[in-house]
C-alpha positions in Angstrom: -90.3 64.5 -229.4 -89.9 67.8 -227.8 -91.3 68.8 -224.4 -92.7 72.2 -223.5 -89.3 73.1 -221.9 -87.5 72.7 -225.2 -89.1 75.9 -226.5 -86.8 78.6 -227.5 -86.3 81.5 -225.1 -84.6 84.8 -226.0 -81.0 84.4 -224.8 -80.8 88.2 -224.1 -83.9 87.9 -221.8 -82.1 85.1 -219.8 -78.9 87.1 -219.6 -80.7 90.2 -218.3 -82.7 88.3 -215.7 -79.5 86.6 -214.3 -77.2 89.6 -214.6 -77.6 90.8 -211.0 -78.2 87.5 -209.3 -76.0 87.1 -206.2 -74.3 83.7 -205.7 -75.5 82.1 -202.5 -78.7 80.9 -200.7 -81.3 83.6 -200.3 -82.4 81.9 -197.1 -79.1 82.5 -195.5 -79.2 86.3 -196.1 -80.5 86.8 -192.5 -78.7 87.1 -189.1 -77.6 83.8 -187.9 -76.6 82.6 -184.4 -73.0 81.7 -183.7 -72.0 78.9 -181.4 -68.5 78.2 -179.9 -66.0 75.7 -181.1 -65.5 72.7 -178.7 -62.9 73.9 -176.2 -61.5 70.4 -175.5 -62.6 67.0 -174.4 -65.9 66.3 -172.7 -68.3 63.6 -171.7 -72.0 63.3 -172.5 -75.0 60.9 -172.5 -75.8 61.6 -176.2 -73.6 63.1 -178.9 -75.3 64.3 -182.1 -73.0 64.7 -185.1 -74.4 67.2 -187.7 -76.1 70.5 -187.3 -78.9 70.2 -189.8 -82.5 69.3 -189.4 -82.0 65.6 -188.6 -79.4 66.4 -185.9 -81.2 69.3 -184.3 -84.5 67.4 -184.1 -82.6 64.5 -182.5 -81.1 66.7 -180.0 -84.3 68.6 -179.2 -86.4 65.4 -178.8 -83.8 63.7 -176.9 -83.9 66.5 -174.2 -87.7 66.4 -174.3 -87.7 62.6 -173.6 -85.0 62.9 -170.9 -84.5 66.5 -169.7 -81.7 65.5 -167.4 -79.6 63.9 -170.2 -76.3 65.6 -171.2 -76.8 66.2 -174.9 -74.1 67.6 -177.1 -74.3 68.5 -180.8 -71.2 69.2 -183.0 -71.2 70.6 -186.4 -68.1 70.7 -188.8 -69.0 74.1 -190.3 -72.0 76.3 -189.1 -75.5 75.2 -188.1 -77.6 75.1 -191.2 -75.0 76.0 -193.7 -75.5 73.0 -196.0 -78.8 71.4 -197.2 -80.9 72.8 -194.3 -80.1 76.3 -195.3 -80.4 75.8 -199.1 -83.5 73.7 -199.8 -86.8 74.9 -201.2 -88.6 74.9 -197.9 -91.2 72.3 -198.9 -92.4 70.4 -195.8 -94.1 67.3 -197.2 -96.0 64.7 -195.2 -94.6 61.9 -197.3 -91.7 60.0 -195.7 -91.4 57.7 -198.7 -90.6 60.3 -201.5 -94.1 60.3 -202.8 -97.0 57.8 -203.0 -95.8 55.9 -206.0 -92.4 55.2 -204.5 -93.9 54.2 -201.2 -96.6 51.9 -202.8 -94.0 50.1 -205.0 -91.5 49.4 -202.2 -93.7 48.9 -199.2 -97.2 48.1 -200.5 -98.3 46.2 -197.3 -97.4 49.0 -194.9 -98.0 52.0 -197.2 -101.1 53.1 -195.4 -99.3 53.1 -192.1 -96.4 55.1 -193.6 -98.9 57.7 -195.0 -100.6 57.9 -191.5 -97.2 58.3 -189.7 -96.1 60.9 -192.2 -99.1 63.0 -191.8 -98.8 62.7 -188.0 -95.2 63.8 -188.3 -96.3 66.9 -190.3 -98.9 67.8 -187.7 -96.4 67.1 -184.9 -93.9 69.5 -186.6 -96.4 72.2 -186.8 -97.2 71.7 -183.1 -93.5 71.8 -182.1 -93.1 75.0 -184.0 -96.0 76.6 -182.3 -95.1 75.3 -178.8 -91.5 76.6 -179.1 -92.6 79.9 -180.6 -90.5 79.4 -183.8 -90.6 82.3 -186.3 -90.2 80.3 -189.5 -92.8 81.7 -191.9 -94.8 78.4 -191.7 -97.7 78.2 -194.1 -99.9 75.1 -194.4 -100.5 75.7 -198.1 -100.8 72.2 -199.6 -99.2 70.9 -202.8 -100.2 71.4 -206.4 -98.7 68.9 -208.9 -99.1 70.0 -212.5 -99.0 68.2 -215.9 -97.1 70.0 -218.6 -97.3 67.2 -221.2 -100.3 65.3 -222.5 -99.2 61.9 -221.1 -98.9 63.4 -217.6 -102.6 64.2 -217.4 -103.4 60.6 -217.2 -100.8 60.1 -214.4 -102.5 62.8 -212.3 -106.0 61.4 -213.0 -104.9 58.1 -211.7 -103.4 59.7 -208.6 -106.7 61.3 -207.9 -108.4 58.0 -208.3 -106.1 56.5 -205.8 -106.8 59.2 -203.2 -103.7 61.3 -203.6 -105.6 64.6 -204.2 -108.2 66.3 -206.3 -107.9 66.3 -210.0 -108.1 69.7 -211.7 -108.7 70.1 -215.4 -106.9 72.6 -217.5 -109.2 75.5 -217.0 -109.3 74.9 -213.3 -105.6 74.6 -212.7 -104.9 77.7 -214.8 -107.4 79.6 -212.7 -105.4 78.6 -209.6 -102.0 79.6 -211.2 -101.9 81.1 -214.7 -99.3 79.2 -216.8 -99.8 78.4 -220.4 -97.8 75.2 -219.8 -100.4 73.6 -217.5 -102.6 70.9 -218.9 -104.0 69.5 -215.6 -103.3 69.5 -211.8 -103.5 67.3 -208.8 -104.4 69.3 -205.6 -103.5 67.9 -202.2 -104.5 70.6 -199.6 -103.4 68.9 -196.4 -100.1 67.2 -197.1 -97.6 70.0 -197.5 -96.5 73.2 -195.8 -93.9 75.8 -196.9 -91.4 77.3 -194.5 -88.3 79.5 -194.4 -85.8 76.8 -194.2 -82.8 78.7 -192.7 -85.2 80.3 -190.1 -86.4 76.7 -189.3 -82.9 75.4 -188.6 -81.8 78.5 -186.6 -85.0 78.3 -184.5 -84.4 74.6 -183.9 -80.9 75.4 -182.7 -82.4 78.1 -180.4 -84.9 75.6 -179.0 -82.1 73.1 -178.5 -80.0 75.5 -176.6 -82.9 76.7 -174.4 -83.5 73.1 -173.6 -79.9 72.6 -172.4 -78.3 71.1 -175.5 -74.6 72.2 -175.9 -74.0 73.2 -179.5 -70.4 73.4 -180.9 -69.7 74.8 -184.4 -66.5 74.4 -186.4 -66.0 71.1 -184.7 -65.5 68.3 -187.3 -65.7 64.7 -186.2 -62.8 62.7 -187.6 -63.3 59.3 -186.3 -65.6 57.2 -184.1 -64.5 54.2 -182.0 -66.5 51.9 -179.8 -65.0 51.4 -176.3 -66.0 49.1 -173.4 -68.1 51.8 -171.7 -69.3 53.9 -174.6 -68.2 55.6 -177.8 -65.2 57.8 -178.3 -65.4 60.4 -181.1 -62.1 62.2 -182.1 -62.8 65.8 -183.3 -60.3 68.4 -184.5 -60.8 70.2 -181.2 -60.8 67.4 -178.7 -62.3 64.0 -177.8 -66.0 63.5 -177.0 -66.9 60.4 -175.0 -70.6 59.5 -175.2 -72.8 56.7 -174.1 -74.8 57.0 -177.3 -74.4 58.8 -180.7 -76.7 59.9 -183.5 -74.8 60.3 -186.8 -76.7 62.9 -189.0 -74.1 63.8 -191.6 -76.4 63.0 -194.5 -74.6 63.8 -197.8 -71.1 63.9 -196.2 -69.0 60.7 -195.9 -70.2 58.6 -193.0 -67.9 58.0 -190.0 -69.0 54.4 -190.5 -67.1 53.0 -193.6 -69.9 50.4 -194.1 -72.3 53.2 -195.0 -70.2 55.0 -197.6 -71.5 53.2 -200.6 -75.2 53.7 -199.6 -75.5 57.4 -200.7 -74.1 59.6 -203.4 -74.1 63.5 -203.6 -76.4 64.9 -206.3 -76.2 68.6 -207.0 -79.5 70.6 -207.1 -79.7 74.2 -208.3 -82.1 77.0 -207.4 -83.0 80.5 -208.5 -84.9 83.2 -206.6 -86.6 86.2 -208.1 -86.8 89.7 -206.6 -90.0 90.3 -204.8 -93.0 90.3 -207.2 -95.0 93.5 -207.3 -98.8 93.3 -206.8 -99.3 93.6 -210.5 -96.8 90.9 -211.3 -98.3 88.6 -208.8 -101.9 89.3 -210.1 -100.7 88.4 -213.5 -100.1 84.8 -212.4 -102.8 84.4 -209.8 -101.3 82.0 -207.2 -103.6 83.3 -204.5 -103.5 80.2 -202.5 -99.7 80.2 -202.4 -99.5 76.4 -202.9 -96.2 74.7 -203.4 -96.0 73.5 -207.0 -94.1 70.7 -208.7 -94.3 69.5 -212.3 -94.6 65.8 -213.3 -91.6 65.0 -215.5 -88.7 62.7 -214.4 -86.7 65.9 -214.6 -89.0 68.2 -212.6 -89.2 71.8 -211.3 -90.3 72.7 -207.8 -91.4 76.2 -206.9 -93.1 78.3 -204.3 -93.6 81.8 -203.0 -91.6 83.3 -200.1 -93.1 85.4 -197.4 -92.1 88.5 -199.4 -93.4 87.1 -202.7 -90.2 86.0 -204.4 -90.5 82.9 -206.5 -88.1 80.3 -205.5 -87.5 78.1 -208.6 -85.4 75.0 -208.6 -84.8 71.5 -209.8 -84.7 69.9 -213.2 -80.9 69.3 -213.4 -79.6 66.7 -211.0 -75.8 66.5 -211.4 -73.6 63.8 -210.2 -69.8 64.2 -210.2 -67.4 61.3 -210.6 -66.0 60.1 -207.3 -68.9 61.0 -204.9 -67.2 64.3 -204.0 -68.9 67.1 -202.3 -67.1 70.3 -203.5 -68.2 74.0 -203.6 -66.7 74.2 -207.1 -69.7 72.3 -208.3 -72.2 74.9 -207.2 -71.4 77.5 -209.8 -72.8 76.0 -213.0 -73.8 78.8 -215.5 -75.4 76.4 -218.0 -77.8 75.1 -215.4 -78.8 78.5 -214.1 -79.5 79.6 -217.7 -81.6 76.6 -218.3 -83.6 77.2 -215.1 -84.2 80.8 -216.1 -85.3 79.8 -219.6 -87.7 77.2 -218.1 -89.1 79.9 -215.7 -90.0 82.2 -218.6 -91.6 79.4 -220.5 -93.7 78.7 -217.4 -94.5 82.3 -216.7 -94.1 84.4 -219.9 -96.1 87.2 -218.4 -93.2 87.8 -215.9 -90.5 88.6 -218.5 -89.7 91.8 -216.6 -88.8 89.8 -213.5 -85.2 89.6 -212.5 -83.4 86.9 -210.3 -81.8 88.1 -207.1 -80.1 84.9 -206.1 -78.7 81.7 -207.5 -77.3 78.8 -205.5 -76.8 75.0 -205.3 -76.3 72.3 -202.8 -75.7 68.6 -202.6 -78.6 66.1 -201.9 -77.9 62.8 -200.2 -79.4 60.3 -202.6 -79.8 56.5 -202.1 -81.3 53.8 -204.4 -84.7 53.9 -202.8 -85.1 57.7 -202.7 -85.9 58.1 -199.0 -84.2 57.7 -195.7 -82.6 54.6 -194.3 -81.5 53.8 -190.7 -79.3 51.5 -188.8 -77.4 50.7 -185.6 -73.7 50.2 -185.0 -71.4 50.0 -182.1 -73.4 47.2 -180.4 -76.5 49.4 -180.4 -74.9 52.6 -179.2 -74.7 54.4 -182.6 -77.7 55.3 -184.6 -77.6 56.7 -188.1 -79.8 58.0 -190.9 -79.0 59.0 -194.5 -80.6 59.3 -197.9 -83.4 61.8 -197.7 -83.0 62.5 -201.5 -84.3 66.0 -201.4 -87.4 65.5 -199.2 -85.8 65.8 -195.8 -87.3 69.1 -194.5 -90.3 67.2 -193.0 -88.9 63.6 -193.0 -85.9 64.6 -190.9 -88.1 65.0 -187.9 -89.5 61.5 -188.3 -86.0 60.2 -188.9 -84.8 61.7 -185.7 -87.5 60.0 -183.7 -86.6 56.7 -185.3 -82.9 57.2 -184.3 -83.9 57.8 -180.7 -86.3 54.9 -180.7 -83.5 52.6 -182.0 -81.2 53.9 -179.3 -83.8 53.3 -176.6 -83.9 49.6 -177.7 -87.7 49.3 -177.0 -89.8 48.4 -180.1 -92.1 51.1 -181.3 -94.5 51.3 -184.3 -91.7 53.2 -186.1 -88.9 50.7 -185.4 -91.1 47.7 -186.5 -91.5 49.2 -190.0 -90.0 47.3 -192.9 -88.9 50.6 -194.2 -86.8 51.1 -191.1 -85.5 47.6 -190.9 -84.6 47.1 -194.5 -81.6 49.0 -196.0 -81.5 50.0 -199.7 -79.1 48.4 -202.1 -75.7 50.3 -202.2 -74.4 52.1 -205.3 -71.5 50.4 -206.9 -68.0 51.8 -206.6 -66.5 53.9 -209.3 -66.3 53.8 -212.3 -69.5 51.7 -212.4 -71.4 54.2 -210.3 -70.7 57.1 -212.6 -71.5 55.0 -215.7 -74.7 53.8 -214.3 -75.9 57.1 -213.0 -75.1 58.9 -216.3 -76.9 56.2 -218.3 -79.9 56.5 -216.0 -80.0 60.3 -216.3 -79.9 60.0 -220.1 -82.7 57.4 -220.0 -84.9 59.7 -217.7 -84.5 62.5 -220.2 -85.4 60.2 -223.0 -88.5 59.1 -221.2 -89.6 62.7 -220.7 -89.2 63.1 -224.5 -91.0 59.9 -225.3 -94.4 60.2 -223.6 -93.0 58.9 -220.3 -92.1 55.6 -221.8 -89.3 53.9 -219.8 -86.5 52.2 -221.7 -84.8 48.8 -221.0 -82.4 50.5 -218.5 -85.1 52.1 -216.4 -87.3 49.0 -216.5 -84.4 46.9 -215.4 -83.6 49.3 -212.5 -87.3 49.3 -211.5 -87.2 45.5 -211.3 -84.0 45.5 -209.2 -85.2 48.2 -206.8 -82.5 50.6 -207.9 -82.8 54.1 -209.1 -81.5 57.6 -209.3 -83.6 60.7 -208.5 -83.4 64.2 -207.1 
């Protein structure tokens, strides 16, 4: 069976639309702060390794909990250069990668996870306001759309279970005019959109103003527990800390025990030039919702503050050996596929051109959402595995890390989600064989009315999976 996205699109149209697209994240085309390299050795109370969302929220909230603490953050490259500066800017309340994933894995505590996730989203908005962060924050809600007949039933079931309001075909097309839409599920309160790079840069500013020392181009090489604390060797000197938060996400963990728990999956994105008033009027989208479609291979898209459409997803590409390498980011066949799918979704925008194309690696684990742990006799906390939904969840994850280091039970640290780790991915070549078989199976399910084959059903029973 064919899906709507198998329709033929004029190759010349795709080529014209991509011809002037600059390679690199649109979000990072703004002035960014610069921080010094670590000048030598130093001592601190808390060292945070990683200058993305999880690391910066950890540092900021650590200073708010204990203003007198000496908090240092080190980043191997530049603050926000990786996933935090390249994502779609969806801030979702879900900390479980969606309701279906949360209900299947933690059915007895799912309601609590939903409540904590919504509180985290509200808290994030409050933090942004209290620190005066200029991040283009819009509490827009999320619209999930069905583009195939079998997906309509999925959305109706989601509405029945309280995940949002079901929209029939006429209603959803009145919201956003796409001939591919068959139905929608509208959740007005559980998602915001944000300028992701502004968010990370403003978080860094808030950290610095609170007294956090930030050092860029300071790669951590090794970590070693000593009698009185933790010793981290960097390329610029040694940092001795009482406690550490490791927030390196997709990059190989300093703790060898964690290196099989995540894999890097490459995600690809396009951004259009700003839409004119006439172009925007042709598709409606007056409520500016975040949008995602319902396939196993799905697209996510939203409007920027200057009315560009940021359009990503579908391809989720794993490369043998778990490598994170810039060479994987330039993938012409994927950008062409994404462009074709854009014009299938919005044929009325055939005169629109793309201004940017980019990619980045997502830290994926077998349960599709973050996992935590302690090491170094309780002095090292770590978090990994956001699987593409870390913009909001990273703030919750940071608070969990700090709770774990404090050593006093909280509602967060008592969660089964926090205390149970996902199954690791196998080593190569088994990892690559399994992941590619799973990707093929997900594509087959999308082409077979969503029906899952034996491979997917077996993975479901084992609690394993692969997703973007």
